[in-house]
LUMPA-32777 format. One record per residue (C-alpha): residue number from 0; residue in one letter; x, y, z. Coordinates in nm, 4 decimals, m for minus. Example, Ala and Ser with C-alpha at 12.3 -4.5 7.8 and 13.67 -1.06 7.14 Angstrom:
residues 2
[rec 0, "A", [1.2300, m0.4500, 0.7800]];
[rec 1, "S", [1.3670, m0.1060, 0.7140]];
This chain:
residues 186
[rec 0, "M", [7.0787, 1.8444, 0.5119]];
[rec 1, "L", [7.3978, 1.7681, 0.2631]];
[rec 2, "K", [7.6040, 1.9688, 0.4890]];
[rec 3, "Q", [7.5243, 1.8046, 0.8039]];
[rec 4, "V", [7.6002, 1.4874, 0.6568]];
[rec 5, "F", [7.9118, 1.5557, 0.4348]];
[rec 6, "G", [8.0542, 1.8525, 0.7315]];
[rec 7, "K", [8.2695, 2.1109, 0.6321]];
[rec 8, "A", [8.3367, 1.9383, 0.2776]];
[rec 9, "W", [8.0476, 2.1878, 0.1064]];
[rec 10, "N", [8.0595, 2.5700, 0.0746]];
[rec 11, "R", [7.7686, 2.8149, m0.0786]];
[rec 12, "G", [7.8813, 2.9058, m0.4191]];
[rec 13, "V", [7.8228, 2.8261, m0.8202]];
[rec 14, "Y", [7.9313, 2.4996, m1.0327]];
[rec 15, "A", [7.9889, 2.5033, m1.3726]];
[rec 16, "Y", [7.7444, 2.2386, m1.5913]];
[rec 17, "G", [7.9004, 2.2009, m1.9526]];
[rec 18, "D", [7.9556, 2.5592, m2.0912]];
[rec 19, "R", [7.6564, 2.7127, m1.8327]];
[rec 20, "I", [7.7194, 2.8399, m1.5092]];
[rec 21, "M", [7.4234, 2.7779, m1.2590]];
[rec 22, "P", [7.3871, 2.8723, m0.8930]];
[rec 23, "C", [7.3986, 2.6231, m0.6645]];
[rec 24, "L", [7.3033, 2.6153, m0.2665]];
[rec 25, "Y", [7.6198, 2.3841, m0.1730]];
[rec 26, "V", [7.8909, 2.2700, m0.3810]];
[rec 27, "P", [8.1251, 1.9928, m0.2772]];
[rec 28, "T", [8.4950, 2.1655, m0.2098]];
[rec 29, "S", [8.6756, 1.7690, m0.1489]];
[rec 30, "G", [8.7579, 1.5380, m0.4686]];
[rec 31, "F", [8.4236, 1.3361, m0.3850]];
[rec 32, "H", [8.3177, 1.1954, m0.7251]];
[rec 33, "N", [8.6078, 1.2579, m0.9162]];
[rec 34, "A", [8.5426, 1.6337, m0.8353]];
[rec 35, "Q", [8.2655, 1.6470, m1.0420]];
[rec 36, "V", [7.9142, 1.7932, m0.9308]];
[rec 37, "H", [7.5700, 1.6258, m0.9951]];
[rec 38, "R", [7.2674, 1.7906, m1.0962]];
[rec 39, "A", [7.0076, 1.7759, m0.8433]];
[rec 40, "P", [6.6646, 1.5941, m0.9002]];
[rec 41, "R", [6.4559, 1.7986, m1.1400]];
[rec 42, "S", [6.1998, 1.8091, m0.8641]];
[rec 43, "F", [6.1970, 1.8058, m0.5308]];
[rec 44, "F", [5.9725, 1.5191, m0.3795]];
[rec 45, "G", [5.7490, 1.5850, m0.7071]];
[rec 46, "V", [5.5179, 1.3520, m0.8021]];
[rec 47, "E", [5.7459, 1.2529, m1.0969]];
[rec 48, "D", [6.0478, 1.1045, m0.8509]];
[rec 49, "F", [5.7375, 0.8777, m0.7187]];
[rec 50, "V", [5.6403, 0.7288, m1.0269]];
[rec 51, "D", [5.6057, 0.3646, m1.1564]];
[rec 52, "D", [5.7514, 0.2801, m1.4876]];
[rec 53, "N", [5.4349, 0.2946, m1.6502]];
[rec 54, "N", [5.3579, 0.6290, m1.5130]];
[rec 55, "S", [5.0416, 0.5027, m1.3545]];
[rec 56, "R", [5.0421, 0.6023, m0.9990]];
[rec 57, "P", [5.2433, 0.7935, m0.7639]];
[rec 58, "Y", [5.4371, 0.5927, m0.4993]];
[rec 59, "T", [5.1666, 0.4002, m0.3467]];
[rec 60, "Y", [5.3091, 0.0457, m0.2955]];
[rec 61, "Q", [5.1995, m0.2985, m0.1196]];
[rec 62, "K", [5.4696, m0.5198, m0.0877]];
[rec 63, "E", [5.4210, m0.8840, m0.1591]];
[rec 64, "K", [5.4962, m1.1206, 0.0365]];
[rec 65, "K", [5.7612, m1.2967, m0.0917]];
[rec 66, "S", [5.8915, m1.6572, m0.0135]];
[rec 67, "K", [6.2405, m1.6880, 0.0917]];
[rec 68, "N", [6.2765, m1.9998, m0.1121]];
[rec 69, "P", [6.0307, m1.9979, m0.3953]];
[rec 70, "Q", [6.1139, m2.3397, m0.5179]];
[rec 71, "K", [5.9902, m2.4662, m0.1819]];
[rec 72, "H", [5.7732, m2.7774, m0.2405]];
[rec 73, "V", [5.4112, m2.6989, m0.0963]];
[rec 74, "S", [5.2634, m3.0618, m0.0226]];
[rec 75, "F", [4.8848, m3.1488, m0.0980]];
[rec 76, "K", [4.7918, m3.1518, 0.2179]];
[rec 77, "Q", [4.9400, m2.8050, 0.3405]];
[rec 78, "R", [4.7231, m2.6759, 0.0042]];
[rec 79, "T", [4.3819, m2.8766, 0.0929]];
[rec 80, "I", [4.4111, m2.8982, 0.4773]];
[rec 81, "A", [4.1942, m2.5562, 0.5188]];
[rec 82, "Y", [3.9258, m2.7360, 0.3373]];
[rec 83, "L", [3.9350, m3.0615, 0.4698]];
[rec 84, "E", [3.9129, m2.9879, 0.8346]];
[rec 85, "P", [3.7725, m2.5771, 0.7895]];
[rec 86, "F", [3.6740, m2.5405, 1.1656]];
[rec 87, "T", [3.9834, m2.4824, 1.4439]];
[rec 88, "L", [3.9058, m2.4472, 1.7949]];
[rec 89, "D", [4.0808, m2.1712, 2.0081]];
[rec 90, "V", [4.1098, m2.1522, 2.3718]];
[rec 91, "F", [4.2204, m1.8648, 2.5857]];
[rec 92, "I", [4.2901, m1.8792, 2.9283]];
[rec 93, "S", [4.4199, m1.6044, 3.1752]];
[rec 94, "K", [4.4251, m1.5664, 3.5247]];
[rec 95, "R", [4.1140, m1.3819, 3.5354]];
[rec 96, "F", [3.8721, m1.5479, 3.2504]];
[rec 97, "V", [3.8323, m1.8752, 3.0357]];
[rec 98, "S", [3.7356, m1.8156, 2.6368]];
[rec 99, "A", [3.7127, m2.0449, 2.3609]];
[rec 100, "S", [3.5853, m2.0456, 1.9992]];
[rec 101, "I", [3.5656, m2.2317, 1.7006]];
[rec 102, "T", [3.6620, m2.0419, 1.3699]];
[rec 103, "H", [3.5982, m2.1677, 1.0111]];
[rec 104, "R", [3.9768, m2.1851, 0.8556]];
[rec 105, "V", [3.8594, m2.0221, 0.5012]];
[rec 106, "T", [3.6534, m1.7479, 0.5898]];
[rec 107, "C", [3.8018, m1.6640, 0.9235]];
[rec 108, "K", [3.4386, m1.6361, 1.0881]];
[rec 109, "Q", [3.3868, m1.7192, 1.4558]];
[rec 110, "V", [3.1113, m1.9984, 1.4665]];
[rec 111, "A", [3.0671, m2.0323, 1.7699]];
[rec 112, "V", [3.2197, m1.8152, 2.0835]];
[rec 113, "A", [3.1612, m1.9154, 2.4653]];
[rec 114, "G", [3.3616, m1.7462, 2.7672]];
[rec 115, "T", [3.3072, m1.6485, 3.1199]];
[rec 116, "N", [3.3141, m1.2693, 3.0576]];
[rec 117, "S", [3.0236, m1.2932, 2.9106]];
[rec 118, "K", [2.7292, m1.1592, 3.1473]];
[rec 119, "D", [2.4863, m1.4802, 3.1264]];
[rec 120, "I", [2.7964, m1.7214, 3.2302]];
[rec 121, "K", [2.9276, m1.4619, 3.4535]];
[rec 122, "A", [2.6619, m1.4844, 3.7381]];
[rec 123, "A", [2.6048, m1.8819, 3.6826]];
[rec 124, "L", [2.9787, m1.9628, 3.8294]];
[rec 125, "K", [3.1251, m1.9181, 4.1497]];
[rec 126, "S", [3.4976, m1.8381, 3.9732]];
[rec 127, "R", [3.5547, m1.7466, 3.5943]];
[rec 128, "C", [3.9266, m1.9466, 3.6024]];
[rec 129, "D", [3.8913, m2.2813, 3.7547]];
[rec 130, "I", [3.8205, m2.6168, 3.6017]];
[rec 131, "P", [3.4577, m2.6400, 3.6811]];
[rec 132, "A", [3.4110, m2.3233, 3.4503]];
[rec 133, "C", [3.6747, m2.4585, 3.1866]];
[rec 134, "I", [3.3835, m2.7027, 3.1459]];
[rec 135, "A", [3.1218, m2.5402, 3.1499]];
[rec 136, "I", [3.2388, m2.3138, 2.8896]];
[rec 137, "G", [3.3294, m2.6645, 2.6855]];
[rec 138, "Q", [2.9332, m2.7802, 2.6888]];
[rec 139, "I", [2.8291, m2.4132, 2.6387]];
[rec 140, "L", [3.0479, m2.3866, 2.3225]];
[rec 141, "A", [2.9544, m2.7243, 2.2349]];
[rec 142, "D", [2.5773, m2.6630, 2.2038]];
[rec 143, "R", [2.6219, m2.3314, 2.0391]];
[rec 144, "A", [2.8542, m2.4833, 1.7741]];
[rec 145, "R", [2.5743, m2.7660, 1.7474]];
[rec 146, "E", [2.3183, m2.5219, 1.6218]];
[rec 147, "A", [2.5825, m2.3841, 1.3574]];
[rec 148, "D", [2.5934, m2.7540, 1.2393]];
[rec 149, "V", [2.9631, m2.7773, 1.3437]];
[rec 150, "Y", [3.0060, m3.1189, 1.4387]];
[rec 151, "T", [3.3937, m3.1314, 1.3763]];
[rec 152, "A", [3.6776, m2.9293, 1.4973]];
[rec 153, "S", [4.0621, m2.9154, 1.4787]];
[rec 154, "Y", [4.2839, m2.8111, 1.7311]];
[rec 155, "T", [4.5876, m2.7309, 1.7727]];
[rec 156, "P", [4.7508, m2.6059, 2.1065]];
[rec 157, "R", [5.0226, m2.2907, 2.0724]];
[rec 158, "D", [5.3631, m2.3000, 2.1485]];
[rec 159, "R", [5.3560, m2.1577, 2.5053]];
[rec 160, "D", [5.0618, m2.4073, 2.5994]];
[rec 161, "K", [5.0513, m2.7541, 2.7466]];
[rec 162, "F", [4.7392, m2.9534, 2.7063]];
[rec 163, "E", [4.6949, m3.0168, 3.0179]];
[rec 164, "G", [4.4862, m2.8425, 3.3118]];
[rec 165, "K", [4.2211, m2.5958, 3.2123]];
[rec 166, "I", [4.2961, m2.6391, 2.8522]];
[rec 167, "R", [4.2470, m3.0275, 2.8410]];
[rec 168, "A", [3.9367, m2.9662, 3.0859]];
[rec 169, "V", [3.7676, m2.7546, 2.7739]];
[rec 170, "V", [3.8689, m2.9574, 2.5102]];
[rec 171, "Q", [3.7340, m3.3018, 2.6751]];
[rec 172, "S", [3.4070, m3.1496, 2.7466]];
[rec 173, "L", [3.3588, m3.0351, 2.4253]];
[rec 174, "I", [3.4534, m3.4336, 2.3214]];
[rec 175, "D", [3.1959, m3.5510, 2.5979]];
[rec 176, "S", [2.8896, m3.3125, 2.4742]];
[rec 177, "G", [2.9221, m3.4508, 2.1224]];
[rec 178, "I", [3.1385, m3.2251, 1.9495]];
[rec 179, "D", [3.4783, m3.4588, 1.7443]];
[rec 180, "V", [3.7643, m3.2982, 1.8267]];
[rec 181, "K", [4.1262, m3.3567, 1.6256]];
[rec 182, "I", [4.4016, m3.2643, 1.8179]];
[rec 183, "Y", [4.7547, m3.2097, 1.7081]];
[rec 184, "L", [5.0023, m3.2336, 1.9089]];
[rec 185, "D", [5.3445, m3.2059, 1.8376]];
């Protein structure tokens, strides 16, 4: 590998280390590192090369996410919003179907889910992606949310989504069915 990296600057041979002469696969022939040859590591991909400072475990680190600005102030609202408004509404609309879910922020569990791709709803609709389908999804999701004792949710549209048309129909039918939805628009 070193021969490929450094090209013709490496040859087979021996090198002197102190008063001893040791065989080596490749020895530098050019004035590289002040013409001094450095010793190889004591093992080739051995465990001692990949051990922690306290020799506890071999090279299995998990990267911790570090903030780019550790002195950045985190506001009270940012720290408590997940507990004050624990349920979020997620609406996904594709060319073929519509789905919506209410998720608990802290535990990341879906409390209520409705979609036009499910068997019981698919049979009752003419089209799976038009405005009446969106209204039906909102009503079904509201019923399932009430069964799970969820009466409030917050909704923030994705960056690419505009709050109009089919998305607005889903959210409006949720509000009409008795679920209080707090909408955060930028």
